Every structure is written in C-alpha cells, then in structure tokens.
Phi, psi and omega in degrees: 000322181295317181298320180298312180294321179298317182288325175303319180294322178296319179296315181296326178293318178295321180296323181293337180270001180263156168233129174110354177288162184238126174240114184236133173292127188303315185055236178263011183285155172285131181265125181245126174262114178264114191246126170256117188279051175199192188288159173304318183302319179279313186298323182285356173264004181266112185295322179301325178299317177296317183299313183291321178303312181292322181302311181288325181281349175276349177278155179273348185247006178225155172224133187243134175234154186259145172231143175227162178293121180298153183289344179227147183295335182267002174277146179286159176267110186227153180286155178291314192288316184233003182055038177269170185266154188297320186291349182276358183265160180276320178234133173247113187245114178269135172258109192241118183247337190226138182302319180300343179277358178304320182292327178291329177300310181296314182297321182289325175300313182295316179293335181272007177081022181241131176300123183295323184278122189301317185289348178265352182285152178282162181297331182265007175288160178300152172281128183255121179234158180227132175228182182105176183305318182296323178291332182281320186267330176196093180279351193301321179300338180253013185298330180286343188256336184256141172284327181203154176240144176263112187257097181124210190261126190299330184303325183261344182264314190297323177300316180291319177302312183295319176302316182294320179297313182292324179294318180294319179294321178295331179276358181073026181294141174285176185300318183296315179293321178303311182296323178295321178293319180295324180296340179279350179281126178303130179090006179248123179252120179253101190297331182293346180267007181229140181231112174282135177248138192248150172278170180298331181277004177093349177284166183274127176279314178193164176240115182265133178253144176294147178306129181102332178277139181297147178299320176226145178261117185271131177302139177251144182211157181287125180281320183233108184298331182297339179283347186225104178298144180218102183202170176303133179256317179250119184263128177206154176277347188270056180226162180297321184266326180051053177222167170267110187275135178225124180278122178264329183207160179220140182081167181213140181247022184278345175067031172297127194282350179264351196262110178298321182298329180293338181252321182280350177237021175280140018265163177290136180225150179234151175272143182292149183304320184293317178297320179297315181292325177298320178293319179295320178297321179293337181275349187303327185293343182273350179054044180248153169297136178277124176255103179283127185251140179167162185293324179208091188295335179292344176276348179299125190297340182242028189297321181295318179297318180296318178300313181296320180295319180296314181294324180294338178271003180075021182256160177254158184215162173214168178229152181293320180192160172213167180254142183293337182271355179230000181293145182244161177298320180300317180295313181295319178298322179294320178296319178295319178296332178279001176098008180296133181247347179225124180263131185256130179232144182237080174294331179072323180219150182275328184265149176298326178301311183291326178292329174290319181299316181272357179063040182291322173080015175238157181240170178303323181300326178293321179295314179299319180296321179295320176298317177302315180298319179296312181297320180293337178270359179093008178267121186252346182252143183225149174235127178249134175259130177228159171239148172237168181065032176285159176301138175068022179275149171227180184302324182299327180288328177291315179293336178295332175297315178295321180297315179298319180300314180294322178298317180296317180295323178288323181291324185232078182296345180279357176302137178279302178215138176243111181262127174258120175257112189245124182237134172294142180294136175241115178292134184243148173299157178056040169225162176300341180261015184295339183258353181279155179276143172289151178293147175298151182304324181299320179294314180297320176300318180295321179298319178298315180296319179299317182291320176301314181296319182292335182252010179298132179095350177279096189293332181275358186254128176246133181252128175235123182244135165287141181302124174303328178295316179297316179297323180298315181288333172296324177296322177298312184288321185297325183246023182282169174241184186287351174292345177285341189305312180299324179291323177297317180297317180293318178297323178298321177296328186265007174119356174114213190303324183295340181264001186293321182301312179295321180294321179294323177299320182294335178256015178056041178254131183264118180303323183293336177298323181270320187272309192266338187290133174280131180276137178292157186299330182256010182287135174285128183260153185305328184270008181289357173283349179255158181226111179278354185095343177274129180295140181303321182293338179294321178297320179295319178298316181293325175296319176298320178293325176298315180299326181271359182059042182257134182283148171243128183289154178297165175302147176214158182299132180089357181288142179229026187292312191266336178111342184298321187271005181282000000 
C-alpha cells in the first residue's frame, strides 16, 4: 500500500511540472489508455505520442490518458492523468517504436490486470491495439497479444477506427463482430482473421484470410501535412530531448537501402513554411529550444529561411538529422547559435563501395565540408554514425571506417573530440535488404575488435558500439513471425530481452532461422499481409542494384518507380 501511494505522489509531482496535459471526467466518453512501453523520460520525447494524445482528447466522445513503464518493478502501473488502472479503460493503445520494447508490451498488460494473450481475454476486457513504426513494418511477433494493429499514420486511421469501434459498441456487437468491423477500416490489421500456414522447412506456405478480411492491409498516410498539426502537446523538462518538437517534414525519398523509414513512410512530404512558422510562434511562450523533426532536415527546401526566422525571434533551435551532402552554412550556424556543441554526421560506411551499395549518396568531400562548416561556426566536437556487418561487406570496408576517421582528424586538427557511434546492421522488413541474412554475432564481434585495433592510439577519437548481441536479437524480432509470441511472453516473465535466447530454446525456435537465414526471392514473408504501396519487385530490383553498386536517384515529382505515388 505504501508503494502505491508513494508512486501516486511521484506521478502527481511529474504531472505538476507539465503544461498542456488534459484531464477530463469520462462521463459517457470512451476511455483510451495511450501506452508507451518504456520510461516517461523516453516516451515524452516521442512526437507521435503527443499527436495521438491530442487527437483522441480533441474528440467529444473519447478521453485519453497516458501510461508509461514504471521505474521499478514493484511500482503499480497507473495512468498519469488520474492514476487509474489499465484494465479500467475501453481501449489500450500501445505506441511501439523499438523491438526491445516488445517484452514491455507483454509485461505491462499483465501488470495492468489484462490477460496478455488476445484469444484468452474476456469479451468485456479492453480492446488492445498497437501502432507506431513496429506495427507498420512487421506486427507478426506481437500478433498473439494485440486485437488490432494500426498500419500507417494515426491521423488518418484513428478517427475512422474510433468511429467504427464506438458504432459497434453502440450496436451491442460482440468481440468477433467488433473485430470484423474494425478489419474493414483502411489501415487496420486484425491478426486473428489471418492464419499463416507453414512448410516443413519452417517457411510460410501461404497466409489465409477470413472471409470479409482484406487479402492485404494497405498502409494509410497523410497526403497534406498542413492539414494535421504536429508539435509538442505536453511541455515538460523531464524528457530525453527537452525541446519543443515541431515536425517540418515526414518521410524520406533518398532511397537508402537499409532504412525502413525511407520505405514505410514514403512518400516524402514537407510542411509549408508559413504553417511551420505559425507553430513556432505559438511555442515561443514556453521558452524552449525548437526541435525541428524530419528524416533529413537539410533536404527541407526552405531550411535556411526557417533558420533565419527562428533566430530573428530570439529562439534557439536543433534538428533531428541532416545530410552531409545538403547541409548549409546557415543551418550549421543556427545550430551553433542555439548552443549545439557536437555536430552529428552519418556517413554510415567508410568505403565508397559500401556507400554505393547502401545508396547513401554522400562522398568524403561532403564529410570534410560539414566538418569545415562546424569548425567555422565554433563547433569543435563531432559524432559520426557508422554501420558494420552490412551486406556484401569485407574486412577492407571495416578498415575504411578507421581510414576515414584518420583522414578527418588529419584534415581538421582543431577538432576537439570525434565520437564514432558504430552499430551492427539489422535487416528490416520492407527494405531492399529484407531478404539478406544478418551477420552472425561472431562476425560483428570481430568487426568491432578490428575497428578498435585500427584506431588504437587516436586520442581524439572515442568509440561507442551498440552490442552485437543486442543487434542480433533485434534482427530476430524485426523479421520474426507469430511463432515467436510464446517465447516473447516467456522472456517477458523472466526479465526481458536477455531471456529470449533461453525462451526460444524451450519452444524449439532457432534464432538463426530468423536472423541469419537468407530468404529466397519467391518466399512469402511474415509481413506480406501488409502493403506499404511499394511494389514487391521494386525491392528485388533495388537489391540487384546494391549488388551492382548502382545508384538510385532520390524521389522526384512525377516519379512512378516504386509504386507509392501511383
């Protein structure tokens, strides 16, 4: 009892430090629990979470409250707004961005008094739905736990979804009829209406859909960003980013072949400058740094004008990311004026060969120019992002990362510190590399050791590596099917990701089948029940171009190459 009261006080204290949250007496409204399966600190930096929260609370027939993973296992799971329990809500909606949080989804359902396995839940239990990037590119590992998945962008799916849910409830529809009605909503995937059938070798023979359910669920997306505001809704200092986030652009058309976001959020769209500035002006009263969000802000066609306008208002700014081949002096100077002390560049690969394979589209000269811009603006520290264990990589490509690093340090002796953030490649669904095998953990470990050795003695260079073991298990989850669900549930009981290997052994599931195995060109993949709008043959063509080290040009108006814009 003491712990429950103690945690209620902590929640209320955090709530008191916020501006913009909504507390509404439910009355006859549908109660929605919006759940981020990680900490408050991380979740409140997720712009999509803010967007969905406001969307539901702007309706007259719904009220939305937030849930986050408590900081201690013995703390209760309670909502931020009223400290109520999860099972008391009508809809439980998870916002899921990262594979390691799969275990938290299961654990939070159980802690919230809800049976994790959907088919075991009672008819009067809350409806459990999952949205976010993970739900869009491959929902199958969580198919046993969710009643429905939101495939695409919530602004255009959730209003129709909510109308259908309320109409079915008003008609007294049972659970089965409710799910059938929801499956008719564009962008809603109801996994219980689909049955994957397997071959003897474990591959999928076919996926059967129940009569009435669409053969494929097509991703839904916002056509005009200006129609849907996207900015921080609840302002607090207790976040990872601690900025007022404003979305300037969505999607990316650069065709990097490893990047799921480039395909699952295509086509690239931008918000008009005036709408962007109106949002920034409305944020001025919070005295926060403006965080411009988008896949590559340096590609935003009016970025220099926006930077000048923000600075002219006496405000500071930051950006989610930029590209070395399109970054401008005005942008870098604005970042420096905002107090930025470390400039981040993402070459991704050290060799020109690997950059051609992944279609990164930048050269060493672009990296050197970005360093020059940073130093001239007074920024002395830099962070470079690289990947190892990429498809078609060899030892020379790993050493090329060290070579580029040494060249930069020799070229710019005034650099204070150069941090290399190195991540093993994880193959993702709906990318040209979706069928290639992830490297064995032993190979990734070796790549890390090689790079450490090659840069030994470089005093200005700091190396940060994502664990090859962690990346390997992300590969298992990213391309998994629903047969993983029992192992995920068991691992969640035993503490999470670290217990997955043992849990998979207990269910006779081989990690290498999911992570390392190369998929045949005609193999049905678990996520083939979804349709991103990109033609399947386009991924095969792009894989062939990667093997040939052939460049693919960025998206352009009137282009019909991939199928999204048709």
